[in-house]
N, C-alpha and C positions, 0 to 999 in steps of 0.2 A: 167862184162867182165874184163879181166885182160891182162896186157902185161909185168908185172915185177914180184916183189916178196916181201916177208917180209923184213923189214929193221931193226927195233929194238923195244925195249919195255921199259916201265916205270911202276912204281907202287906206291901205297900209302897204308898206314896202319893207322888205328885209334883204339887204345886199350882201350879207355874210352868212356863214353857216349858223343856223339857229334852230332850236326845236319849237320856237314860237314866233308868231307874227301878230302884232297888235294894231287894231284900228281904233282911233280916238273918235268918239262921237262928236259931230260938229255942232256949231251954234244952232240953237233951236231944239236940240235933242231929238230923240225918236220916241213918239208917243205910244202909250199903252193901247193895244188893240191893232196897231199897224203891223203890216207884213214887212219883214226884212228878208232879203235874199242876198246871200253872200256867195261870191264866186272867187275861186283862187286858181293860180297856176304856179307850180313849183318845179324845180329841178334839183336832183340829188346826185351825189357822186357814185351811187350804186342803187340798188333796189329802192324805189320810192316808198315813203312811209304811208301810214293811214292817218286820218285827221279827226279831230274833235273840236267843237267850238263852244266857248263859254262867254259870258259877259258879266259886267259888274253887278247887275240886278238879279242874276240867277235864272234868266229865262232858259227854256229848253230848246236847243237847236237840233234839227234832224238833217242828216245827210241825204239828199235826194238823188244825186248822181255822182259817180266817181269814174274817171276815165284815165287809164294809163296810156301815155303817148308812145307809140311803138318806137323802140330803138333810141330813146333819148333820156331815159331815167326821169321823165317828167310826168306829172299828174295834174289834171284839171278836176275840180270838184265843185259842187253846188250844195249849199246848206240853206235852210230857211227856218224862220220862227215867226209866229204871231205873238207879239209882245204881251205877256201877262203883266209885266212891270215895265214902266217907262225907263228909258235911258236918258240921262241928262248930259248936256254938253260937258265934255271932259271925261265922261265915263269911257270904259274901254270894252271892246270885243276882241277876244283872243283866240287865235287858231293854234292848236297844239299838234305837233307831229309825233307819232309813236313809231320808232324804227330809225332809219337813217335821217338825220336832220337835213332839211333842204339847204342848199347853198344859195338859193335865190327864192324869194317869195314875192308874189304880186297878188294883192287881195282887194276886191271891190265889194262894197255893200250898197244895195239899192233899197230905198224905202218907198212903200206904197200904202196909201190909206184905204185899203180895200177890206171889205167884209169877206172873209174866207170861209166857205162852207165845206171844203174838202180839197183833195189833190187828185188830179188825173194822172194816170200812168204815162210814161213817155218812153223814149228810146235814146240811145247814144250812138255816135258813129265816129270812128277814128280815121282821119285821112292819111294815116301811116307815118306821121312824123316827117314827111318830106315836103319840099317846096311845092305848093299847090295854090292856085289863085282863088279858089272858092272853097268855102267850108259849109258843112251842114250837120244838123243833129241826127240825121236819119228821120224818116217819117214816124209820126206817132198820131194815134187817133184819140180825140177827146170824147168824153162821155156826157159832159154837161154842156148846155148851150152857151153859157157865159163863162169865159175863161180868160185869165191873164197868163200868157205864155212868156216865160223868161228863159233865154239862152245864155249860157256861160261859155265863152270861147277862149281857150288857152292858146297863146301865140308862142311858138318856139323861138321867135326872133322879136326882140322888143321894138325893132324899127318898123315892123309891119303895121299897117293900118286897116281898119275895118270899114267897109261900106255896108251899112245894115241891109238885110234882106227886105224885100217888098213888104210894106206895112209895119216894119219894126222901127222903133226908136232905140238909140244906143247911148250908153253912158260914156264916161270918160275912160280912155285906155289907161290902165295902170301898169307901169313898166319899171323894172329894176334898172339900175344905173351904175354898175360897177365893173365896167370892162367887158370881158368875154362871157359867153354863156348866159346872156340876159334872157329873161322871160317876161311876158306881159299877159294881162287878162282884160277882156272887155265884155260887157254884158249888154244884151239887147232884149227888148220886150215889145209885145203888142197885146191889145185886147181884141178878142173875137167873140162873136155872138151866136155862132152856129157850131154844133157838134160836127166835127169833120176831121179830115186827116191834114196835118200841118208839118212844116219843116222850119226849124230855126236856122236861117242860113245868112250868108253874106259874101 
């Protein structure tokens, strides 16, 4: 459920092989009670790792979706938390990989000052890791009338851009910048007021 709106964003980039990627909390911080949604896109030299998220204040992050991109050793993932403890400017949010360290990381964090009463289930869809002009999450049915829908879109080429799907607003594309094999992530969201079937697309 929701009562307010999007607030601001933050990002992190790792251009070399590393088991972690860090996001620095921006000016104004992230307030207690607010919803943070983190999206990431990585590429590894072989089998992609699994992920966990922690932050300076010890909030609990839950992985909502994980998608391996076919044929590219890439993974896109989405985590979220409702902050029980605020994060101040300069604090950090850290994503840790277990397994093969990604050679590129692109991480985006979006803040919403919403009252969250629960999470609806969803679905994922993989466009096969090939050049394709449109993307979508696959259809998913909400069960509550008021919902905030957030899509995390992993791009296998950092030069690609996203035109948000109908009704969606998009955050800033976060892209790696170190030669070949670049990856990017961009997040989009919209508020809906009817339980129905939806697609996060673009």
